[in-house]
PLY file of the C-alpha trace (Angstrom):
ply
format ascii 1.0
element vertex 231
property float x
property float y
property float z
element edge 230
property int vertex1
property int vertex2
end_header
-16.02 34.29 -17.63
-13.33 32.11 -19.21
-10.67 34.58 -18.12
-12.02 34.51 -14.54
-12.04 30.70 -14.45
-8.51 30.55 -15.77
-7.38 33.02 -13.12
-9.05 31.01 -10.35
-7.43 27.78 -11.64
-4.00 29.39 -11.77
-4.42 30.67 -8.21
-5.51 27.22 -6.97
-2.42 25.64 -8.53
-0.05 28.32 -7.28
-1.07 28.18 -3.59
-0.13 24.47 -2.99
3.08 25.00 -4.96
3.99 28.00 -2.84
3.24 26.04 0.34
5.44 23.16 -0.83
8.30 25.54 -1.65
7.90 27.24 1.72
7.93 23.84 3.52
11.01 22.75 1.59
12.79 25.97 2.57
11.98 25.59 6.27
15.19 25.72 8.31
15.86 22.50 10.11
18.52 20.57 12.01
19.19 16.81 11.92
20.88 15.04 14.83
21.58 11.42 15.73
21.25 10.21 19.30
22.62 7.04 20.82
21.52 5.04 23.84
23.11 2.09 25.60
22.04 -0.18 28.44
24.36 -2.64 30.19
22.75 -5.69 31.76
23.73 -8.93 33.43
23.37 -11.80 30.94
20.98 -14.65 31.66
21.91 -16.96 28.77
25.06 -18.33 27.16
25.63 -19.80 23.69
28.36 -22.40 23.24
29.76 -23.65 19.95
31.39 -27.03 20.45
31.82 -30.24 18.53
33.45 -33.55 17.90
36.23 -34.26 15.42
37.22 -37.86 14.60
39.66 -39.45 12.19
39.62 -42.95 10.66
40.95 -44.88 7.69
37.68 -44.73 5.75
34.96 -42.10 5.45
32.36 -44.50 6.83
34.46 -45.31 9.88
35.14 -41.62 10.53
31.43 -40.76 10.37
30.44 -43.74 12.51
32.96 -42.83 15.20
31.88 -39.21 15.07
28.21 -40.10 15.43
28.92 -42.31 18.43
30.97 -39.62 20.15
28.39 -36.95 19.43
25.58 -39.12 20.78
27.46 -39.38 24.09
27.99 -35.62 24.18
24.30 -34.95 23.54
23.26 -37.44 26.21
25.54 -35.78 28.75
24.24 -32.35 27.81
20.68 -33.51 28.39
21.75 -34.82 31.79
22.97 -31.33 32.74
19.56 -29.86 31.88
19.98 -28.83 28.23
16.66 -29.18 26.37
16.60 -30.68 22.87
15.43 -27.34 21.43
18.59 -25.70 22.78
21.07 -27.95 20.92
21.35 -27.57 17.15
23.79 -28.88 14.57
25.58 -25.87 13.11
28.23 -27.58 10.99
28.89 -31.03 9.58
31.89 -31.92 7.44
33.79 -34.93 6.13
37.14 -34.38 4.44
40.05 -36.52 3.30
43.26 -36.21 5.26
45.97 -35.49 2.70
49.59 -36.20 3.59
52.69 -35.30 1.58
55.34 -38.08 1.70
58.81 -37.17 2.93
60.26 -37.93 -0.51
58.23 -35.08 -2.01
56.01 -37.25 -4.19
52.33 -36.53 -4.76
50.10 -36.18 -1.71
48.05 -39.19 -0.75
44.92 -39.71 1.32
45.79 -41.38 4.61
42.33 -41.25 6.14
39.23 -39.14 6.65
38.29 -36.49 9.20
34.67 -36.03 10.27
33.55 -33.01 12.27
30.16 -32.20 13.74
29.62 -28.84 15.46
26.80 -27.98 17.85
25.39 -24.65 18.93
24.11 -25.03 22.49
22.11 -22.51 24.49
22.54 -22.62 28.26
19.67 -20.85 29.98
20.88 -21.51 33.53
24.26 -19.79 33.80
24.96 -21.46 37.12
25.31 -24.71 35.16
27.51 -23.33 32.39
30.81 -24.55 33.82
29.35 -27.97 34.57
27.92 -28.17 31.05
31.29 -27.37 29.46
33.07 -29.88 31.66
30.53 -32.60 30.87
30.83 -32.01 27.14
34.63 -32.23 27.27
34.68 -35.41 29.33
32.31 -37.16 26.96
34.08 -36.54 23.68
33.73 -32.89 22.61
37.21 -31.94 21.43
36.47 -28.70 19.57
35.32 -25.49 21.26
34.88 -22.36 19.17
33.83 -20.11 22.01
31.17 -18.96 24.44
29.06 -15.82 24.11
26.64 -14.32 26.61
23.31 -12.68 25.92
19.79 -11.96 27.10
16.86 -14.31 26.71
14.47 -11.37 26.30
16.35 -8.17 25.38
13.14 -6.20 24.61
12.99 -4.23 27.92
16.64 -3.24 27.65
16.22 -2.30 23.99
13.22 -0.10 24.80
15.24 1.68 27.48
18.13 2.11 25.02
15.71 3.69 22.51
14.46 6.15 25.17
18.03 7.10 25.99
18.81 7.55 22.30
15.88 9.98 21.87
16.89 11.88 25.01
20.45 12.08 23.67
19.21 13.44 20.33
17.09 16.07 22.12
20.04 17.14 24.26
22.35 17.39 21.25
19.82 19.45 19.31
19.34 21.89 22.22
23.11 22.25 22.65
23.74 22.88 18.95
20.94 25.42 18.53
21.99 27.23 21.73
25.55 27.44 20.43
24.28 28.70 17.06
22.00 31.27 18.65
18.78 29.94 17.13
15.61 28.53 18.65
14.72 24.85 18.36
11.41 24.14 16.70
9.11 21.09 16.62
10.13 17.57 15.65
9.58 16.91 11.95
10.68 13.27 11.71
12.21 10.48 13.80
14.02 7.52 12.23
15.42 4.58 14.15
18.91 3.70 13.05
18.89 0.25 14.59
18.81 -1.48 17.95
21.01 -4.44 18.69
22.25 -6.68 21.46
26.01 -6.91 21.66
26.99 -10.40 22.85
29.96 -10.74 25.16
32.34 -13.38 23.75
34.58 -15.58 25.84
37.18 -17.87 24.32
39.04 -20.57 26.26
41.27 -23.49 25.33
39.83 -26.97 25.67
41.11 -28.72 28.81
40.53 -32.07 30.49
39.60 -30.32 33.73
38.69 -32.37 36.80
36.29 -29.71 38.00
33.81 -27.41 36.32
35.32 -24.71 34.09
35.30 -21.32 35.91
33.15 -18.74 34.10
32.96 -14.94 34.36
29.91 -13.70 32.47
30.35 -9.94 33.00
27.73 -7.75 31.29
26.20 -7.43 27.82
25.33 -4.17 26.08
22.12 -3.25 24.27
22.39 -0.22 21.99
20.03 1.91 19.89
20.38 4.91 17.59
17.78 7.38 16.33
17.95 10.27 13.86
15.66 13.21 14.66
14.86 16.12 12.36
13.84 19.36 14.08
12.51 22.54 12.60
14.12 25.84 13.54
12.00 28.79 14.64
12.31 31.75 12.31
0 1
1 2
2 3
3 4
4 5
5 6
6 7
7 8
8 9
9 10
10 11
11 12
12 13
13 14
14 15
15 16
16 17
17 18
18 19
19 20
20 21
21 22
22 23
23 24
24 25
25 26
26 27
27 28
28 29
29 30
30 31
31 32
32 33
33 34
34 35
35 36
36 37
37 38
38 39
39 40
40 41
41 42
42 43
43 44
44 45
45 46
46 47
47 48
48 49
49 50
50 51
51 52
52 53
53 54
54 55
55 56
56 57
57 58
58 59
59 60
60 61
61 62
62 63
63 64
64 65
65 66
66 67
67 68
68 69
69 70
70 71
71 72
72 73
73 74
74 75
75 76
76 77
77 78
78 79
79 80
80 81
81 82
82 83
83 84
84 85
85 86
86 87
87 88
88 89
89 90
90 91
91 92
92 93
93 94
94 95
95 96
96 97
97 98
98 99
99 100
100 101
101 102
102 103
103 104
104 105
105 106
106 107
107 108
108 109
109 110
110 111
111 112
112 113
113 114
114 115
115 116
116 117
117 118
118 119
119 120
120 121
121 122
122 123
123 124
124 125
125 126
126 127
127 128
128 129
129 130
130 131
131 132
132 133
133 134
134 135
135 136
136 137
137 138
138 139
139 140
140 141
141 142
142 143
143 144
144 145
145 146
146 147
147 148
148 149
149 150
150 151
151 152
152 153
153 154
154 155
155 156
156 157
157 158
158 159
159 160
160 161
161 162
162 163
163 164
164 165
165 166
166 167
167 168
168 169
169 170
170 171
171 172
172 173
173 174
174 175
175 176
176 177
177 178
178 179
179 180
180 181
181 182
182 183
183 184
184 185
185 186
186 187
187 188
188 189
189 190
190 191
191 192
192 193
193 194
194 195
195 196
196 197
197 198
198 199
199 200
200 201
201 202
202 203
203 204
204 205
205 206
206 207
207 208
208 209
209 210
210 211
211 212
212 213
213 214
214 215
215 216
216 217
217 218
218 219
219 220
220 221
221 222
222 223
223 224
224 225
225 226
226 227
227 228
228 229
229 230
């Protein structure tokens, strides 16, 4: 009886192990598919700011605050909500100058800079917004980028295209190799992202609104799919 029980236990342990080995040895193919969707942007992000210089740190900050307050007020007048304007950088640094005689550098004043990140949800007003900011004291512009307020629908479509691309690649590879494609074993998303479209322009005291060309933005996704191969 003990011998029979031992034999039954050994068989019970061997069967799962054999199944695991068989599963591990299953022929498979791994492919990565990519999907991309181009869409017209409906939002722009501007990085702009005010830089002021004065003899003392306090005077530089006071002048900067006054200029920035005017810029913010003008932005609100163009329709920018308070939630769409955020301070993204604030600095105060001494202005070092090296005398012509080559002696040690001295502080001749202080430079204050305050940068804002502004979201413009109505692209028709983007040029007017830029022009208003420039006229009311903004003298630093780091760039403009375009994006989508809600990229979820485009990202979902990009994911579908990525899966379809992976399926097509797997069929092509197995056909070329002369084997039959089996069922899907695993799907892993490699990442979905919205690629903003940057636009950089020099600051100008323009009399009319700055002309803007928003173009398109791209939403991309990648998936890795593992297929079994029919034996």
